[in-house]
C-alpha positions in Angstrom: 131.6 68.8 109.6 129.9 71.3 108.2 132.7 74.1 108.6 135.2 71.4 107.0 133.3 70.5 104.1 132.6 74.2 103.5 135.9 75.4 103.8 137.3 72.5 101.4 134.4 74.0 98.7 135.9 77.2 99.0 139.0 76.6 98.8 138.2 74.5 95.9 136.8 77.1 94.5 138.7 79.7 94.7 141.9 77.7 93.5 141.4 78.8 89.4 141.8 82.6 91.2 145.7 81.8 92.1 146.0 80.2 88.3 147.9 83.1 87.5 151.9 83.2 87.8 154.0 86.1 87.4 153.7 89.8 88.6 150.6 91.1 88.4 151.2 94.4 86.3 152.5 91.7 83.3 150.4 91.1 79.9 150.9 87.6 80.5 149.0 87.5 84.1 145.3 86.5 83.3 144.0 88.5 86.4 145.6 91.9 85.5 144.0 91.4 81.8 141.0 90.4 83.4 140.9 94.1 85.3 141.8 96.4 82.6 139.2 94.8 80.9 136.7 95.4 83.2 137.7 99.0 83.9 137.6 99.5 80.2 134.1 98.1 79.7 133.6 100.1 82.9 134.9 103.2 81.3 133.0 103.1 78.2 129.9 102.6 79.8 130.6 106.0 82.0 131.6 107.8 78.5 128.7 106.8 76.7 126.5 107.5 79.5 124.6 104.3 79.9 124.2 104.5 83.9 122.5 107.8 83.1 120.4 106.0 80.0 119.7 103.5 82.6 118.8 105.3 85.1 116.1 107.7 82.6 115.0 104.4 81.3 114.3 103.2 85.3 112.7 106.7 86.1 110.5 106.7 83.1 109.4 103.1 83.9 108.5 104.1 87.5 106.8 106.8 86.4 104.7 104.4 83.7 104.0 102.2 86.8 103.0 105.0 89.2 100.5 106.6 86.5 99.3 103.0 86.0 98.7 102.5 89.9 96.9 106.2 90.1 94.7 104.8 87.3 94.1 101.7 88.7 93.4 103.4 92.1 90.8 106.2 90.4 89.7 103.1 88.3 88.8 101.0 92.0 87.7 104.1 93.2 85.0 104.3 90.5 84.4 100.9 90.7 83.5 101.1 94.5 81.6 104.1 93.7 79.7 102.3 91.0 79.4 99.0 93.2 77.9 101.4 96.2 75.3 102.7 93.4 74.5 99.5 92.2 74.1 98.2 96.1 71.8 101.4 96.7 69.8 100.3 93.7 69.4 97.2 94.5 68.1 97.7 98.2 66.0 100.6 96.0 64.5 97.8 94.2 63.8 95.2 96.6 62.2 97.4 98.6 59.5 98.3 95.9 59.5 94.4 95.5 58.6 94.6 98.8 56.3 96.8 98.8 54.6 95.3 95.2 54.4 92.3 97.4 52.8 93.3 100.4 50.1 95.7 97.9 49.4 92.5 96.0 48.6 90.3 99.1 46.7 93.1 100.7 44.8 93.3 96.7 44.4 89.7 97.3 43.0 89.6 100.6 40.5 92.4 99.8 39.5 90.3 96.5 38.8 87.3 98.6 36.7 89.4 101.4 35.0 91.0 98.3 34.4 87.9 96.8 32.8 86.2 100.1 30.7 89.3 100.3 29.4 89.1 96.9 29.2 85.5 97.3 26.9 85.5 100.6 24.7 88.3 98.8 24.3 85.7 96.1 23.4 82.8 98.4 21.3 85.5 100.2 19.7 86.5 96.4 19.0 82.5 95.9 17.4 81.7 99.4 14.9 84.5 98.6 14.2 83.4 95.3 13.9 80.1 96.3 11.5 80.8 99.3 9.8 83.0 96.9 9.3 80.4 94.7 8.5 78.0 97.2 5.3 80.7 98.3 4.1 81.0 94.9 4.0 77.0 94.5 2.3 76.9 97.8 0.2 79.6 96.8 -0.5 77.9 93.7 -1.1 74.3 95.2 -3.5 76.1 97.5 -5.5 77.9 94.4 -5.4 74.3 92.6 -7.0 72.9 95.6 -9.4 75.6 95.7 -10.3 75.4 92.4 -10.8 72.0 92.5 -12.6 72.1 95.4 -14.9 74.4 94.0 -15.6 72.7 90.8 -16.1 69.5 92.8 -19.0 71.3 94.7 -20.2 72.7 92.0 -20.5 69.5 90.6 -22.2 68.3 93.3 -24.4 70.8 94.1 -25.5 70.7 90.5 -26.1 67.1 90.9 -28.1 67.6 94.3 -29.9 70.2 92.5 -30.7 68.4 89.6 -31.7 65.6 91.3 -34.4 68.0 93.8 -35.3 70.3 90.9 -38.2 70.3 88.9 -38.3 72.2 85.5 -41.0 74.7 87.2 -38.5 75.8 89.8 -35.9 75.7 87.3 -37.9 78.6 85.5 -38.6 80.4 88.6 -34.7 80.5 89.5 -33.5 81.2 85.8 -36.5 83.9 85.9 -35.1 85.5 89.5 -31.8 85.1 88.5 -32.5 87.4 85.1 -34.5 90.0 87.3 -31.4 90.1 89.6 -28.7 90.9 87.2 -31.3 93.4 85.4 -31.8 95.1 88.9 -28.1 95.5 89.2 -27.5 96.9 85.7 -29.5 99.5 85.9 
């Protein structure tokens, strides 16, 4: 079915070519006139060197395209070189950042250890100061108790002596104390 349809279309399309009547080399034959016009057109094109001009233009266009391709290739190579350079720099910067982070971590760990040591020293100093204050408070309390005991003992002795001693005995004791002081000073 397809081949029949194809043949019908082919014959239908080529039927105007057979429309010319009469001898072929006659000016009344349209096929001959069209052929002469075509040959004349081709001759004018050849005389005017249009194929050479077209070839030159095509060659110039091809050269321009070739130069553009070479320039694009050079730009691509340059871009790849720059990209490699930036990637290398990025790796260097990343390595430097890693070193900085590691150094900061080490510094932070050292600072934490130092702060811990300083805190321990401070606690030890405060403990020592607190112990000294406790010792001083104990010594002060013992001294106060002793002083109080001495005061009470003196008051008690005074009371006992004043009840038991008479005026003559007191004068004798005063004279003996003066003599004792006189002997010690001279």
